[in-house]
ChimeraX commands (.cxc) that place a marker at each C-alpha (Angstrom):
marker #1 position 156.20,76.71,38.23 radius 0.5
marker #1 position 152.81,76.77,36.52 radius 0.5
marker #1 position 149.17,76.95,37.49 radius 0.5
marker #1 position 147.25,73.97,36.10 radius 0.5
marker #1 position 143.52,73.29,36.25 radius 0.5
marker #1 position 140.80,71.38,34.39 radius 0.5
marker #1 position 137.91,73.56,33.27 radius 0.5
marker #1 position 134.68,72.11,34.70 radius 0.5
marker #1 position 132.23,74.75,33.54 radius 0.5
marker #1 position 129.10,73.73,31.68 radius 0.5
marker #1 position 129.64,76.15,28.79 radius 0.5
marker #1 position 132.71,77.49,26.94 radius 0.5
marker #1 position 134.18,80.58,28.60 radius 0.5
marker #1 position 136.74,83.18,27.61 radius 0.5
marker #1 position 140.12,82.28,29.07 radius 0.5
marker #1 position 140.76,85.72,30.55 radius 0.5
marker #1 position 137.37,85.77,32.28 radius 0.5
marker #1 position 137.84,82.31,33.78 radius 0.5
marker #1 position 141.37,83.00,35.02 radius 0.5
marker #1 position 140.06,86.13,36.74 radius 0.5
marker #1 position 137.19,84.20,38.35 radius 0.5
marker #1 position 139.68,81.62,39.66 radius 0.5
marker #1 position 141.74,84.38,41.28 radius 0.5
marker #1 position 144.82,83.77,39.12 radius 0.5
marker #1 position 144.97,87.33,37.77 radius 0.5
marker #1 position 142.83,90.11,36.38 radius 0.5
marker #1 position 141.41,89.91,32.86 radius 0.5
marker #1 position 143.96,92.42,31.60 radius 0.5
marker #1 position 146.81,90.49,33.23 radius 0.5
marker #1 position 145.47,87.31,31.58 radius 0.5
marker #1 position 145.71,89.01,28.18 radius 0.5
marker #1 position 149.32,89.96,28.96 radius 0.5
marker #1 position 150.11,86.35,29.91 radius 0.5
marker #1 position 148.59,85.16,26.64 radius 0.5
marker #1 position 150.63,87.74,24.73 radius 0.5
marker #1 position 153.78,86.42,26.42 radius 0.5
marker #1 position 152.96,82.88,25.29 radius 0.5
marker #1 position 152.58,81.60,28.85 radius 0.5
marker #1 position 149.09,80.11,28.49 radius 0.5
marker #1 position 148.42,76.68,27.02 radius 0.5
marker #1 position 145.22,74.65,26.62 radius 0.5
marker #1 position 145.72,70.88,26.32 radius 0.5
marker #1 position 149.38,71.60,25.57 radius 0.5
marker #1 position 148.63,74.01,22.71 radius 0.5
marker #1 position 149.82,77.60,23.05 radius 0.5
marker #1 position 147.03,80.18,23.24 radius 0.5
marker #1 position 147.64,83.31,21.12 radius 0.5
marker #1 position 144.14,84.73,20.78 radius 0.5
marker #1 position 143.00,86.83,23.79 radius 0.5
marker #1 position 139.41,85.96,22.86 radius 0.5
marker #1 position 140.04,82.20,22.96 radius 0.5
marker #1 position 137.44,80.18,24.85 radius 0.5
marker #1 position 138.20,77.15,26.98 radius 0.5
marker #1 position 135.88,74.15,26.62 radius 0.5
marker #1 position 134.56,71.83,29.35 radius 0.5
marker #1 position 137.15,69.17,30.20 radius 0.5
marker #1 position 140.11,71.02,28.71 radius 0.5
marker #1 position 143.24,71.55,30.82 radius 0.5
marker #1 position 144.85,74.96,31.05 radius 0.5
marker #1 position 148.45,75.67,32.07 radius 0.5
marker #1 position 149.69,79.15,32.96 radius 0.5
marker #1 position 153.49,79.14,33.11 radius 0.5
marker #1 position 155.04,81.13,35.91 radius 0.5
marker #1 position 151.71,82.37,37.17 radius 0.5
marker #1 position 152.17,84.14,40.47 radius 0.5
marker #1 position 148.95,83.21,42.21 radius 0.5
marker #1 position 148.64,85.08,45.49 radius 0.5
marker #1 position 147.15,82.81,48.13 radius 0.5
marker #1 position 143.90,84.22,49.44 radius 0.5
marker #1 position 143.18,83.53,53.08 radius 0.5
marker #1 position 139.89,81.83,53.95 radius 0.5
marker #1 position 139.17,80.84,57.54 radius 0.5
marker #1 position 136.60,78.47,59.05 radius 0.5
marker #1 position 135.74,79.72,62.54 radius 0.5
marker #1 position 133.54,78.33,65.29 radius 0.5
marker #1 position 132.34,81.72,66.53 radius 0.5
marker #1 position 131.33,81.99,70.18 radius 0.5
marker #1 position 128.59,84.26,71.51 radius 0.5
marker #1 position 129.85,87.78,72.21 radius 0.5
marker #1 position 131.69,88.39,68.94 radius 0.5
marker #1 position 130.26,90.16,65.89 radius 0.5
marker #1 position 130.81,88.91,62.36 radius 0.5
marker #1 position 130.28,92.31,60.73 radius 0.5
marker #1 position 131.96,95.68,61.31 radius 0.5
marker #1 position 132.08,96.26,65.08 radius 0.5
marker #1 position 130.28,99.22,66.63 radius 0.5
marker #1 position 131.45,100.83,69.87 radius 0.5
marker #1 position 133.01,98.25,72.17 radius 0.5
marker #1 position 131.92,95.23,70.10 radius 0.5
marker #1 position 134.63,92.65,69.36 radius 0.5
marker #1 position 135.05,91.46,65.76 radius 0.5
marker #1 position 135.18,87.71,65.20 radius 0.5
marker #1 position 138.30,88.17,63.04 radius 0.5
marker #1 position 140.23,88.93,66.23 radius 0.5
marker #1 position 140.01,85.23,67.09 radius 0.5
marker #1 position 142.13,84.28,64.06 radius 0.5
marker #1 position 145.36,83.96,66.02 radius 0.5
marker #1 position 148.01,81.27,65.94 radius 0.5
marker #1 position 147.01,80.23,69.46 radius 0.5
marker #1 position 143.45,79.51,68.27 radius 0.5
marker #1 position 144.51,77.76,65.06 radius 0.5
marker #1 position 143.71,74.09,64.56 radius 0.5
marker #1 position 146.15,72.57,62.08 radius 0.5
marker #1 position 148.25,74.80,59.85 radius 0.5
marker #1 position 147.64,77.94,57.80 radius 0.5
marker #1 position 149.89,79.41,55.14 radius 0.5
marker #1 position 149.77,82.33,54.97 radius 0.5
marker #1 position 148.57,83.42,58.40 radius 0.5
marker #1 position 146.29,86.45,58.77 radius 0.5
marker #1 position 147.99,89.57,60.07 radius 0.5
marker #1 position 146.98,93.12,60.97 radius 0.5
marker #1 position 146.96,94.07,57.28 radius 0.5
marker #1 position 144.67,91.19,56.24 radius 0.5
marker #1 position 141.11,92.23,55.43 radius 0.5
marker #1 position 138.82,89.24,55.89 radius 0.5
marker #1 position 135.13,89.74,55.12 radius 0.5
marker #1 position 132.49,87.57,56.82 radius 0.5
marker #1 position 130.66,85.44,54.27 radius 0.5
marker #1 position 127.20,85.56,55.80 radius 0.5
marker #1 position 125.72,87.06,58.93 radius 0.5
marker #1 position 126.07,85.52,62.38 radius 0.5
marker #1 position 125.06,88.06,65.01 radius 0.5
marker #1 position 126.63,88.67,68.38 radius 0.5
marker #1 position 124.14,86.43,70.22 radius 0.5
marker #1 position 124.60,83.51,67.82 radius 0.5
marker #1 position 127.42,81.00,67.49 radius 0.5
marker #1 position 128.83,78.38,65.19 radius 0.5
marker #1 position 130.18,78.17,61.65 radius 0.5
marker #1 position 131.47,81.44,60.23 radius 0.5
marker #1 position 133.49,81.80,57.03 radius 0.5
marker #1 position 135.86,84.76,56.72 radius 0.5
marker #1 position 137.72,85.31,53.47 radius 0.5
marker #1 position 139.46,87.72,51.13 radius 0.5
marker #1 position 138.49,85.52,48.16 radius 0.5
marker #1 position 135.98,87.38,45.99 radius 0.5
marker #1 position 134.99,84.30,44.01 radius 0.5
marker #1 position 134.23,82.40,47.21 radius 0.5
marker #1 position 132.27,85.36,48.58 radius 0.5
marker #1 position 130.06,85.40,45.49 radius 0.5
marker #1 position 129.53,81.65,45.82 radius 0.5
marker #1 position 128.45,81.86,49.46 radius 0.5
marker #1 position 126.52,85.13,49.67 radius 0.5
marker #1 position 125.92,86.14,46.06 radius 0.5
marker #1 position 122.33,86.75,44.95 radius 0.5
marker #1 position 122.33,83.67,42.71 radius 0.5
marker #1 position 123.94,81.30,45.25 radius 0.5
marker #1 position 122.15,77.98,45.71 radius 0.5
marker #1 position 123.89,77.15,49.01 radius 0.5
marker #1 position 121.65,76.37,51.96 radius 0.5
marker #1 position 122.56,76.96,55.61 radius 0.5
marker #1 position 121.67,74.74,58.56 radius 0.5
marker #1 position 121.04,75.89,62.14 radius 0.5
marker #1 position 120.17,74.21,65.43 radius 0.5
marker #1 position 117.88,76.54,67.38 radius 0.5
marker #1 position 116.68,76.30,70.97 radius 0.5
marker #1 position 113.45,78.17,71.66 radius 0.5
marker #1 position 111.18,79.12,74.53 radius 0.5
marker #1 position 107.42,78.87,74.01 radius 0.5
marker #1 position 104.84,76.36,72.83 radius 0.5
marker #1 position 105.72,74.65,69.56 radius 0.5
marker #1 position 102.66,73.64,67.51 radius 0.5
marker #1 position 102.13,72.19,64.05 radius 0.5
marker #1 position 100.55,75.47,62.96 radius 0.5
marker #1 position 103.63,77.42,64.03 radius 0.5
marker #1 position 105.91,74.96,62.22 radius 0.5
marker #1 position 103.79,75.30,59.07 radius 0.5
marker #1 position 104.06,79.10,59.23 radius 0.5
marker #1 position 107.81,78.92,59.74 radius 0.5
marker #1 position 108.18,76.62,56.75 radius 0.5
marker #1 position 106.15,78.71,54.37 radius 0.5
marker #1 position 103.90,81.56,55.35 radius 0.5
marker #1 position 105.89,84.42,56.86 radius 0.5
marker #1 position 107.01,87.82,55.61 radius 0.5
marker #1 position 109.86,90.03,56.77 radius 0.5
marker #1 position 110.16,93.69,55.83 radius 0.5
marker #1 position 107.15,93.34,53.54 radius 0.5
marker #1 position 108.69,90.52,51.50 radius 0.5
marker #1 position 107.69,86.87,51.45 radius 0.5
marker #1 position 110.34,84.53,52.80 radius 0.5
marker #1 position 111.59,81.63,50.72 radius 0.5
marker #1 position 110.31,78.19,51.81 radius 0.5
marker #1 position 112.39,76.78,54.66 radius 0.5
marker #1 position 112.95,73.29,56.05 radius 0.5
marker #1 position 111.98,73.31,59.72 radius 0.5
marker #1 position 111.88,70.21,61.90 radius 0.5
marker #1 position 111.47,69.50,65.61 radius 0.5
marker #1 position 114.49,67.44,66.66 radius 0.5
marker #1 position 113.86,67.37,70.42 radius 0.5
marker #1 position 111.67,69.28,72.90 radius 0.5
marker #1 position 112.22,73.04,72.44 radius 0.5
marker #1 position 114.90,72.48,69.77 radius 0.5
marker #1 position 114.41,73.04,66.05 radius 0.5
marker #1 position 116.49,72.49,62.92 radius 0.5
marker #1 position 116.32,75.31,60.35 radius 0.5
marker #1 position 117.61,74.93,56.78 radius 0.5
marker #1 position 117.43,78.23,54.91 radius 0.5
marker #1 position 118.19,79.37,51.37 radius 0.5
marker #1 position 118.52,83.03,52.36 radius 0.5
marker #1 position 120.05,85.04,55.16 radius 0.5
marker #1 position 118.19,88.20,56.03 radius 0.5
marker #1 position 119.20,90.23,59.06 radius 0.5
marker #1 position 118.48,88.21,62.25 radius 0.5
marker #1 position 116.11,86.15,60.15 radius 0.5
marker #1 position 115.59,83.13,62.39 radius 0.5
marker #1 position 115.06,85.20,65.53 radius 0.5
marker #1 position 112.55,87.41,63.75 radius 0.5
marker #1 position 110.76,84.42,62.22 radius 0.5
marker #1 position 110.39,82.88,65.65 radius 0.5
marker #1 position 109.11,86.14,67.13 radius 0.5
marker #1 position 106.33,86.17,64.52 radius 0.5
marker #1 position 105.02,82.85,65.88 radius 0.5
marker #1 position 105.53,83.72,69.58 radius 0.5
marker #1 position 108.72,81.74,70.06 radius 0.5
marker #1 position 111.85,83.16,71.69 radius 0.5
marker #1 position 115.27,81.99,70.53 radius 0.5
marker #1 position 117.51,81.11,73.47 radius 0.5
marker #1 position 120.39,79.59,71.47 radius 0.5
marker #1 position 121.30,79.61,67.78 radius 0.5
marker #1 position 124.08,77.46,66.36 radius 0.5
marker #1 position 125.00,77.37,62.65 radius 0.5
marker #1 position 126.35,73.93,61.78 radius 0.5
marker #1 position 126.59,73.93,57.97 radius 0.5
marker #1 position 126.99,76.13,54.90 radius 0.5
marker #1 position 126.28,74.08,51.77 radius 0.5
marker #1 position 128.72,71.14,51.76 radius 0.5
marker #1 position 130.88,72.70,54.51 radius 0.5
marker #1 position 130.08,71.41,58.01 radius 0.5
marker #1 position 131.25,72.79,61.36 radius 0.5
marker #1 position 132.17,69.28,62.47 radius 0.5
marker #1 position 134.16,68.94,65.69 radius 0.5
marker #1 position 135.98,72.29,65.45 radius 0.5
marker #1 position 136.08,73.57,69.06 radius 0.5
marker #1 position 134.31,76.80,69.95 radius 0.5
marker #1 position 136.58,79.81,69.58 radius 0.5
marker #1 position 138.99,77.91,67.32 radius 0.5
marker #1 position 139.57,78.23,63.57 radius 0.5
marker #1 position 141.21,76.40,60.70 radius 0.5
marker #1 position 142.18,77.19,57.14 radius 0.5
marker #1 position 139.63,76.36,54.45 radius 0.5
marker #1 position 141.09,73.60,52.26 radius 0.5
marker #1 position 141.33,74.16,48.51 radius 0.5
marker #1 position 139.06,71.16,47.89 radius 0.5
marker #1 position 136.45,72.61,50.27 radius 0.5
marker #1 position 136.63,75.95,48.49 radius 0.5
marker #1 position 136.05,74.25,45.13 radius 0.5
marker #1 position 133.12,72.26,46.54 radius 0.5
marker #1 position 131.47,75.45,47.81 radius 0.5
marker #1 position 131.91,77.19,44.47 radius 0.5
marker #1 position 130.48,74.23,42.55 radius 0.5
marker #1 position 127.57,73.70,44.95 radius 0.5
marker #1 position 126.65,77.38,44.80 radius 0.5
marker #1 position 125.67,76.90,41.16 radius 0.5
marker #1 position 123.20,74.17,42.02 radius 0.5
marker link #1:1,2 radius 0.2
marker link #1:2,3 radius 0.2
marker link #1:3,4 radius 0.2
marker link #1:4,5 radius 0.2
marker link #1:5,6 radius 0.2
marker link #1:6,7 radius 0.2
marker link #1:7,8 radius 0.2
marker link #1:8,9 radius 0.2
marker link #1:9,10 radius 0.2
marker link #1:10,11 radius 0.2
marker link #1:11,12 radius 0.2
marker link #1:12,13 radius 0.2
marker link #1:13,14 radius 0.2
marker link #1:14,15 radius 0.2
marker link #1:15,16 radius 0.2
marker link #1:16,17 radius 0.2
marker link #1:17,18 radius 0.2
marker link #1:18,19 radius 0.2
marker link #1:19,20 radius 0.2
marker link #1:20,21 radius 0.2
marker link #1:21,22 radius 0.2
marker link #1:22,23 radius 0.2
marker link #1:23,24 radius 0.2
marker link #1:24,25 radius 0.2
marker link #1:25,26 radius 0.2
marker link #1:26,27 radius 0.2
marker link #1:27,28 radius 0.2
marker link #1:28,29 radius 0.2
marker link #1:29,30 radius 0.2
marker link #1:30,31 radius 0.2
marker link #1:31,32 radius 0.2
marker link #1:32,33 radius 0.2
marker link #1:33,34 radius 0.2
marker link #1:34,35 radius 0.2
marker link #1:35,36 radius 0.2
marker link #1:36,37 radius 0.2
marker link #1:37,38 radius 0.2
marker link #1:38,39 radius 0.2
marker link #1:39,40 radius 0.2
marker link #1:40,41 radius 0.2
marker link #1:41,42 radius 0.2
marker link #1:42,43 radius 0.2
marker link #1:43,44 radius 0.2
marker link #1:44,45 radius 0.2
marker link #1:45,46 radius 0.2
marker link #1:46,47 radius 0.2
marker link #1:47,48 radius 0.2
marker link #1:48,49 radius 0.2
marker link #1:49,50 radius 0.2
marker link #1:50,51 radius 0.2
marker link #1:51,52 radius 0.2
marker link #1:52,53 radius 0.2
marker link #1:53,54 radius 0.2
marker link #1:54,55 radius 0.2
marker link #1:55,56 radius 0.2
marker link #1:56,57 radius 0.2
marker link #1:57,58 radius 0.2
marker link #1:58,59 radius 0.2
marker link #1:59,60 radius 0.2
marker link #1:60,61 radius 0.2
marker link #1:61,62 radius 0.2
marker link #1:62,63 radius 0.2
marker link #1:63,64 radius 0.2
marker link #1:64,65 radius 0.2
marker link #1:65,66 radius 0.2
marker link #1:66,67 radius 0.2
marker link #1:67,68 radius 0.2
marker link #1:68,69 radius 0.2
marker link #1:69,70 radius 0.2
marker link #1:70,71 radius 0.2
marker link #1:71,72 radius 0.2
marker link #1:72,73 radius 0.2
marker link #1:73,74 radius 0.2
marker link #1:74,75 radius 0.2
marker link #1:75,76 radius 0.2
marker link #1:76,77 radius 0.2
marker link #1:77,78 radius 0.2
marker link #1:78,79 radius 0.2
marker link #1:79,80 radius 0.2
marker link #1:80,81 radius 0.2
marker link #1:81,82 radius 0.2
marker link #1:82,83 radius 0.2
marker link #1:83,84 radius 0.2
marker link #1:84,85 radius 0.2
marker link #1:85,86 radius 0.2
marker link #1:86,87 radius 0.2
marker link #1:87,88 radius 0.2
marker link #1:88,89 radius 0.2
marker link #1:89,90 radius 0.2
marker link #1:90,91 radius 0.2
marker link #1:91,92 radius 0.2
marker link #1:92,93 radius 0.2
marker link #1:93,94 radius 0.2
marker link #1:94,95 radius 0.2
marker link #1:95,96 radius 0.2
marker link #1:96,97 radius 0.2
marker link #1:97,98 radius 0.2
marker link #1:98,99 radius 0.2
marker link #1:99,100 radius 0.2
marker link #1:100,101 radius 0.2
marker link #1:101,102 radius 0.2
marker link #1:102,103 radius 0.2
marker link #1:103,104 radius 0.2
marker link #1:104,105 radius 0.2
marker link #1:105,106 radius 0.2
marker link #1:106,107 radius 0.2
marker link #1:107,108 radius 0.2
marker link #1:108,109 radius 0.2
marker link #1:109,110 radius 0.2
marker link #1:110,111 radius 0.2
marker link #1:111,112 radius 0.2
marker link #1:112,113 radius 0.2
marker link #1:113,114 radius 0.2
marker link #1:114,115 radius 0.2
marker link #1:115,116 radius 0.2
marker link #1:116,117 radius 0.2
marker link #1:117,118 radius 0.2
marker link #1:118,119 radius 0.2
marker link #1:119,120 radius 0.2
marker link #1:120,121 radius 0.2
marker link #1:121,122 radius 0.2
marker link #1:122,123 radius 0.2
marker link #1:123,124 radius 0.2
marker link #1:124,125 radius 0.2
marker link #1:125,126 radius 0.2
marker link #1:126,127 radius 0.2
marker link #1:127,128 radius 0.2
marker link #1:128,129 radius 0.2
marker link #1:129,130 radius 0.2
marker link #1:130,131 radius 0.2
marker link #1:131,132 radius 0.2
marker link #1:132,133 radius 0.2
marker link #1:133,134 radius 0.2
marker link #1:134,135 radius 0.2
marker link #1:135,136 radius 0.2
marker link #1:136,137 radius 0.2
marker link #1:137,138 radius 0.2
marker link #1:138,139 radius 0.2
marker link #1:139,140 radius 0.2
marker link #1:140,141 radius 0.2
marker link #1:141,142 radius 0.2
marker link #1:142,143 radius 0.2
marker link #1:143,144 radius 0.2
marker link #1:144,145 radius 0.2
marker link #1:145,146 radius 0.2
marker link #1:146,147 radius 0.2
marker link #1:147,148 radius 0.2
marker link #1:148,149 radius 0.2
marker link #1:149,150 radius 0.2
marker link #1:150,151 radius 0.2
marker link #1:151,152 radius 0.2
marker link #1:152,153 radius 0.2
marker link #1:153,154 radius 0.2
marker link #1:154,155 radius 0.2
marker link #1:155,156 radius 0.2
marker link #1:156,157 radius 0.2
marker link #1:157,158 radius 0.2
marker link #1:158,159 radius 0.2
marker link #1:159,160 radius 0.2
marker link #1:160,161 radius 0.2
marker link #1:161,162 radius 0.2
marker link #1:162,163 radius 0.2
marker link #1:163,164 radius 0.2
marker link #1:164,165 radius 0.2
marker link #1:165,166 radius 0.2
marker link #1:166,167 radius 0.2
marker link #1:167,168 radius 0.2
marker link #1:168,169 radius 0.2
marker link #1:169,170 radius 0.2
marker link #1:170,171 radius 0.2
marker link #1:171,172 radius 0.2
marker link #1:172,173 radius 0.2
marker link #1:173,174 radius 0.2
marker link #1:174,175 radius 0.2
marker link #1:175,176 radius 0.2
marker link #1:176,177 radius 0.2
marker link #1:177,178 radius 0.2
marker link #1:178,179 radius 0.2
marker link #1:179,180 radius 0.2
marker link #1:180,181 radius 0.2
marker link #1:181,182 radius 0.2
marker link #1:182,183 radius 0.2
marker link #1:183,184 radius 0.2
marker link #1:184,185 radius 0.2
marker link #1:185,186 radius 0.2
marker link #1:186,187 radius 0.2
marker link #1:187,188 radius 0.2
marker link #1:188,189 radius 0.2
marker link #1:189,190 radius 0.2
marker link #1:190,191 radius 0.2
marker link #1:191,192 radius 0.2
marker link #1:192,193 radius 0.2
marker link #1:193,194 radius 0.2
marker link #1:194,195 radius 0.2
marker link #1:195,196 radius 0.2
marker link #1:196,197 radius 0.2
marker link #1:197,198 radius 0.2
marker link #1:198,199 radius 0.2
marker link #1:199,200 radius 0.2
marker link #1:200,201 radius 0.2
marker link #1:201,202 radius 0.2
marker link #1:202,203 radius 0.2
marker link #1:203,204 radius 0.2
marker link #1:204,205 radius 0.2
marker link #1:205,206 radius 0.2
marker link #1:206,207 radius 0.2
marker link #1:207,208 radius 0.2
marker link #1:208,209 radius 0.2
marker link #1:209,210 radius 0.2
marker link #1:210,211 radius 0.2
marker link #1:211,212 radius 0.2
marker link #1:212,213 radius 0.2
marker link #1:213,214 radius 0.2
marker link #1:214,215 radius 0.2
marker link #1:215,216 radius 0.2
marker link #1:216,217 radius 0.2
marker link #1:217,218 radius 0.2
marker link #1:218,219 radius 0.2
marker link #1:219,220 radius 0.2
marker link #1:220,221 radius 0.2
marker link #1:221,222 radius 0.2
marker link #1:222,223 radius 0.2
marker link #1:223,224 radius 0.2
marker link #1:224,225 radius 0.2
marker link #1:225,226 radius 0.2
marker link #1:226,227 radius 0.2
marker link #1:227,228 radius 0.2
marker link #1:228,229 radius 0.2
marker link #1:229,230 radius 0.2
marker link #1:230,231 radius 0.2
marker link #1:231,232 radius 0.2
marker link #1:232,233 radius 0.2
marker link #1:233,234 radius 0.2
marker link #1:234,235 radius 0.2
marker link #1:235,236 radius 0.2
marker link #1:236,237 radius 0.2
marker link #1:237,238 radius 0.2
marker link #1:238,239 radius 0.2
marker link #1:239,240 radius 0.2
marker link #1:240,241 radius 0.2
marker link #1:241,242 radius 0.2
marker link #1:242,243 radius 0.2
marker link #1:243,244 radius 0.2
marker link #1:244,245 radius 0.2
marker link #1:245,246 radius 0.2
marker link #1:246,247 radius 0.2
marker link #1:247,248 radius 0.2
marker link #1:248,249 radius 0.2
marker link #1:249,250 radius 0.2
marker link #1:250,251 radius 0.2
marker link #1:251,252 radius 0.2
marker link #1:252,253 radius 0.2
view
């Protein structure tokens, strides 16, 4: 059995570096595979550890043992924390049970699985939460250079004015730093749509506080090309390989 993939990068890249970024193996293990003659590009055996793969070329790694990395799409309810729990807080990862699974997952998370939340979603907020042990995916979603935006539906209490909307879109600071421009729209009375390119701690709630609005409900519905869809609250599903690839590509803009 072999691992086969078309290289879609914009620039040539060292084979060992790319295989590591795809989660096939480490760079050193890639060099060992090359030394064993198990790596081919467009059918030609690769012997040089420094060989670069070009855009559009197809790589085959014979007998590559690619360990499946678990990535879960969860519709987190209020009352669960995405980050490390404190005191009697309940971690969202505890919802990743077979009883809550929609569809199939192979492998299933177990007590030894360490799934990191890819982005904050505090205890009082709900909606789309990604949990994964995939380092490449984590960098794509929450890395400093990620171009993925996130969409939220936010119910608020207080008077909504054009001036407040203008400030929310571009004109606020948190922790002494200017916020990136945001897309904010009024979708119905007392309900706003936020599209953000960053995710500071409790950002939307703090933004609203600065313009005398109180958040009464916060629902994340999208991360880049990945939408929450009709996944029921409290349920989860496995992230499809195609969805993972879309997130990684979209993160590069």
